[in-house]
N, C-alpha and C positions, 0 to 999 in steps of 0.2 A: 504493500500500500504506500502511495506517495504521501510524504509528510511536508507540510508547510506550517511551521510553528512560529507564531508571533509572541514575542516575549513582552511582559509588562514593562512599561517605561521606567518604573522605579526599581526594577529588579537589580539585585546586587551583582549578578553575573554580568549584566550589561555595563555597570559602572566600573567593574574590574577589567573586563575584557573588550568591550565594544564602545566605550565612551570615546568621543572624538579625539581628545588629546592622546590617547593610547592606541587608537585604531591604526592598523597597518596601512589603511588606505589614505591616511592623512598625507603621507610623504609622496603619494602617487598622483601625478597628473593634476586634476582640478583642485582637490582639497588642499594640496600643498601650497596653494597661492592664497589661502584664506587667512585673514587676520584673526588674532585670538578672540576678539569680541564677536566677530561673525561666526567663528567656529563654535563658540558657546551657543549662539542662536541656532546654528545648524544642528547642534546636538539636541537642543530642546525640541526641534521639529522632527527628529529622526525616530522612526519606529523600527527596531531591529527585528529581523526575520531569519529563522534558520530553515534551510532547505535540505532535504534528503536528496541523494543522487536520483535524478529522473523527475524530480518534482517540477511542476509547472509554475513559473513565476507570473507570467502574463500570457494571455492567449489572443491570437489574432482576431480582431473584430470586436473584442470586449471593450467596454467603456474604459477610458484612460484617465483616471483621476490622480494617478500617482507617478512620481519619478523615483527611480531606484539607483542606489550606488552599491556596487559589489564590494564587500569588505573582506571576503575570503572565498577561495574556491574558484570555480569557472562555470560559465554559462554558454550554451549554444543558442543562437538566434536564427530562426528559419521561417520560411513561408511555404505554404502548401500550394502546389501548382494545380491547374484545373484537372490534370489527369491523375491527381492523387499523390504524385511524387513529392518529395521534400527537397527544397533547395536551401541549404544552410547558407546564410549570408554573413555570418560572422561568429567568432568565438571571443567572449569577453572575460576579463580577469579582474583581479582586485584593483580598485581605483576607477574602473569604467562605470559610466552612467547609462541607464536605459530610460526611455520614455520622455526624452527632452523635446522631441518633435512636437510641433503644434498640431492639434487635431483632437477630436472627441473620442477616437477609438484607436486602439493599438493596431499597427499595420504588420505586426509579426508576432510570432510565439517565441517565448524564451523559457528554457528549461535548464536546470542544474545538471552539469555533467558529472559532478562529484559532490559530496557534502559541502555546502556553501552557506554563506551568510550575506545578507544585504541590509542596507538601511532604506526604509521607505519614507517618502516625503509627500505630503499633499502638494499638488502642482501650484495652487494659488499661493500658498505660504512660501514655497520654495522660490517662486519667481519674484515675490515681493522682497525676499532677502537678497536675491541676486541684483535687483535694481538698486538696492542700498549699498552694494559692495562692488565698486567698479573693477577691482582686481579679480574677483570671482567671476564677474560677468565677462571680462576679457578672457579668462582661462577657459570658460565654457565656449565662448565664440571660437577660440583657438582650437579647442577640442573638436568642435563641429567641423571646422575646416579640415582637420586631419581625417575625420570620418568621411568627408566628401572625397578627399584624395584617395582614401582606401577603397571607396566604392568604385572610383574610376579605374584603379589598379585591378580590382576584381573583374571589371568588365573586360579589360585587356587580357587578364589571365584566362577567362572562359572563352573569349572570342578568338584569340590569336595564337595561343601557346599550345604546344603538344603536351601529351600526358607527362612525360618526363620533365619538361620545362615547368609545368604547373606544380609538380611535386617538389622540385628543387627550389622554386620560388617560395613555396609554402614553408619548407624547412628552414630557409634563410630568414624568413620574415617573422615566424612565430615567436622566437625568443624576445623580440622587441615589444611584444604585447603582454607577456607574462613577466614583467620586470620585478615583481615583488618576491619572486622565488629564484634568485640568481643561482647559477651553477657554474661549473668549470667551463673553460673555453670549449666551444664546439658542442656543448651539451644541449639537446633539444628535448623538452618534456612534452609528452603527448597525452593529455588527459582525455582526449577524444578517441573514439574507436576508429578502425579503418573504414567502417561504413560512413561515419560522420566526415572523415577526411574526403571520402569519395563524393558525398553529397555537397561538400563545400567546393570541391574542385571540378564538379560536373563530370565525374568519371564513374566507372563501376568499381565495386570492391575488388574484383579480379584484376582490373587494370592498376589500381593502387598497389595491390600486393605484388604484381609483376614488376612495377616500377621500383618499389622498395628493394626487391630481390636484385634487380639490375644494379642499383646504386651500391648495394652490399657487395655483389660479385666484383664490381669494378674498384672496390676499395675506397669508395667515396664516403660511405657511412659504415658504422658498426652498430648492430642492435644490442644494446645493453640489457634491455628487457622489453616487454610488450609496450611499455609506456615511456621508454627512454631510448634516445638515439644519440650516438656520438658522431659528429661530423669529423672524419679523419682527413678529408681533402677539401677544405672550404674553397680553395681556388677553383677546383674542378666543379664543385657544386654550383658556384657562382657562374662559371662559364656555361654550364648546362641550363641554368635559369635564364641566361641571356641569349640562349639559342646558338651558342658557338659550337662548332663541330668538335 
């Protein structure tokens, strides 16, 4: 059974582990630009939520009264195509926001890929705070610009690149999004399944598996575990991503 547990605002666990000053997301992206006074207001607005792996955070088409900030774990964001297939449009990690777009309904579904936590904010209250805090407003605008660039790169990835080029680009780019869990040089953490990678890259699971095997056989990567890859030849991986022979 999927679990989505909302904690009481005054709960001691939240104050010890999820209060804004000690939250791991503070140093990440948007929250890191927030002044102490605004951070206190942000904390007062936040409702912490715990998610089991597979739990639905938001569903496409539902009313959109909330904005969310991921404070731990990871989330897959996807849309259902008319033929029933799923197109994953992004993987989000600690420090990322969901629901910032203007609109009365969510335009995608978001599910936890692993046990995760988020802070939930009422849209009206959150936007009022942003308007009173220019650095926070600037950080959110900057974040939105990055998301637009990422969407454009995704269009290029799906429209122009071969399977091996898509996978190589994905492995190079993923560590830049999961910054809160740094690892050694060349380490790529994969909290998503091979099927989810396929749905993100517009490929089949079989093609993803064959591409991973090819990179392994060529000595470009080494499989440490099902969820961890070590890039042994970053230069060659980058060349493959850029379509060089």
